[in-house]
C-alpha positions in Angstrom: -35.6 -20.7 -7.2 -33.5 -18.1 -5.2 -34.6 -16.8 -1.5 -36.1 -13.4 -3.1 -37.5 -14.4 -6.3 -41.2 -15.2 -6.0 -42.6 -18.4 -7.1 -45.4 -18.5 -10.3 -48.2 -17.2 -8.2 -46.7 -15.4 -5.0 -46.7 -16.4 -1.4 -49.3 -18.7 -1.7 -47.4 -21.0 -4.1 -44.3 -21.3 -0.9 -47.0 -22.3 1.7 -48.7 -24.8 -0.6 -45.2 -26.7 -1.4 -44.9 -26.4 2.6 -42.1 -24.1 2.5 -42.2 -21.1 4.6 -38.9 -18.3 4.7 -39.4 -16.0 7.9 -37.8 -13.0 9.1 -34.7 -14.5 10.0 -34.1 -16.4 7.0 -34.6 -19.7 8.3 -36.8 -22.2 6.5 -39.2 -24.8 6.8 -39.7 -27.4 4.6 -42.5 -30.5 5.3 -43.1 -29.0 8.6 -39.4 -29.8 10.1 -36.9 -26.4 10.6 -34.1 -26.5 8.7 -31.4 -23.4 9.8 -30.3 -21.4 7.4 -26.5 -19.7 6.7 -25.9 -17.0 9.5 -22.8 -15.7 10.4 -21.5 -17.0 13.6 -21.5 -14.6 16.7 -18.2 -14.6 18.3 -17.4 -12.5 21.8 -14.4 -11.1 22.6 -13.1 -8.6 26.0 -13.0 -5.4 24.5 -9.5 -4.5 25.2 -8.8 -1.7 22.9 -9.7 1.6 22.8 -11.6 1.0 19.5 -13.6 -2.1 20.8 -14.2 0.4 23.9 -15.8 2.4 21.7 -17.4 0.2 20.0 -19.0 -1.0 23.4 -20.5 2.3 24.4 -22.0 2.8 21.0 -24.3 -0.3 21.5 -24.9 0.6 24.5 -26.1 4.0 23.6 -27.8 3.1 21.1 -30.1 0.2 22.8 -29.9 2.5 26.3 -30.2 5.8 25.3 -31.6 6.0 21.8 -33.8 3.2 21.6 -35.0 2.4 25.3 -34.2 5.8 26.2 -33.6 4.8 30.1 -30.8 7.3 30.1 -30.6 10.5 29.0 -27.7 11.8 27.2 -25.0 8.6 28.3 -25.5 5.0 30.2 -22.5 5.5 31.1 -21.7 5.5 34.9 -19.2 5.1 37.6 -18.6 1.3 37.2 -17.2 2.3 33.6 -13.9 3.8 35.3 -13.5 0.6 37.1 -10.1 -1.1 36.6 -11.6 -4.1 37.0 -14.6 -3.7 34.8 -14.7 -5.9 32.0 -16.3 -4.9 28.6 -17.4 -7.2 26.0 -18.6 -7.6 22.5 -20.3 -9.5 20.6 -19.2 -9.9 16.8 -21.3 -10.9 14.0 -19.3 -11.8 11.0 -16.8 -8.9 12.3 -19.6 -6.8 13.0 -20.0 -5.2 16.6 -24.0 -6.4 17.5 -23.8 -6.7 21.3 -22.0 -5.6 24.2 -22.3 -6.5 27.9 -20.2 -5.6 31.3 -19.3 -7.4 34.2 -16.9 -6.7 37.1 -16.3 -8.2 40.9 -18.7 -6.9 43.2 -16.9 -8.9 46.3 -14.1 -10.4 45.2 -13.6 -12.1 48.8 -16.9 -13.8 48.4 -16.4 -14.6 44.5 -19.5 -12.4 44.0 -20.1 -10.8 40.1 -22.4 -8.6 38.4 -23.2 -8.4 35.2 -25.4 -5.2 33.3 -25.7 -3.4 30.4 -26.4 -6.5 28.3 -27.3 -4.6 24.8 -27.8 -6.2 21.3 -29.0 -3.8 18.4 -32.5 -4.1 17.4 -32.1 -5.4 13.9 -30.0 -8.1 15.1 -32.0 -9.0 18.3 -32.8 -12.1 16.3 -29.6 -13.3 15.5 -28.5 -15.0 18.7 -26.1 -12.7 20.2 -27.2 -12.2 23.5 -27.2 -16.0 24.7 -23.3 -15.7 23.8 -22.5 -12.5 25.5 -24.4 -14.0 28.8 -22.4 -17.4 28.3 -18.8 -15.3 27.7 -19.9 -13.2 31.1 -20.4 -16.0 33.1 -17.8 -18.4 32.0 -15.4 -15.0 32.6 -16.8 -14.9 36.1 -16.3 -18.2 36.6 -12.4 -18.1 35.1 -11.8 -15.0 37.5 -12.6 -16.8 40.8 -16.3 -16.2 41.0 -18.6 -18.1 42.8 -21.8 -16.6 42.0 -23.1 -14.1 39.6 -26.2 -12.0 40.0 -27.9 -9.5 37.1 -31.0 -7.0 37.7 -33.1 -8.1 34.4 -36.0 -6.8 32.9 -39.0 -8.5 33.6 -39.4 -8.9 29.4 -36.2 -10.8 29.5 -36.7 -13.2 32.2 -37.7 -16.2 30.5 -34.3 -15.6 28.6 -31.9 -16.0 31.6 -33.8 -18.9 33.0 -33.2 -20.7 29.6 -29.6 -20.4 30.3 -29.9 -21.6 34.0 -30.7 -18.2 35.7 -32.7 -17.9 38.5 -34.8 -14.7 40.6 -33.5 -14.7 44.3 -35.9 -11.8 45.7 -39.0 -9.7 44.6 -38.5 -7.7 41.5 -37.6 -4.1 41.9 -37.9 -0.5 39.8 -35.1 0.9 38.7 -34.9 4.3 36.4 -39.1 3.5 36.0 -38.5 0.0 35.1 -39.6 -3.1 36.5 -36.3 -5.7 37.3 -36.3 -9.0 38.7 -32.9 -9.7 40.7 -31.3 -13.2 39.2 -28.2 -15.1 39.7 -26.5 -18.1 38.9 -23.8 -19.9 40.5 -20.3 -19.9 38.9 -19.1 -23.6 40.8 -20.4 -26.9 41.9 -20.7 -26.7 45.8 
């Protein structure tokens, strides 16, 4: 039976057979998870003008249109920096996520990651973790010893699973509560 076909008696037959298809197309048969085919998420540094435009469109879609955190644009002074790194997450070649990072204190190896954005219809596709891992690896490869980020509280657990930890009390940023978090980039 194809995924989009219904069994003779509808969804009840699927559940009775021990098969459940969820919105991310993951299939469970007899209680055991089986991952459905999904396009691989690949992260790349946005270097061309076209990639910069894609990066900013994703940020705009998430932070301006969806979440209404910024009126008009989320572009700030950090985007004009020569050392800012823009990263794109591509799923099957389609841009689905973005993150920005930059050194804060090169002498002490401190980097900051921010503007992590994944398009709403792609959030269950697994683009967020590769973006964070790419940013961490990039900062590490460029002399970083520690990376910080201010995380919306709804996303703290996600970052904890990736090895990040809170380093002070929550704070307000543009009307939203954020948790300052950090990750060590080298073994001491």
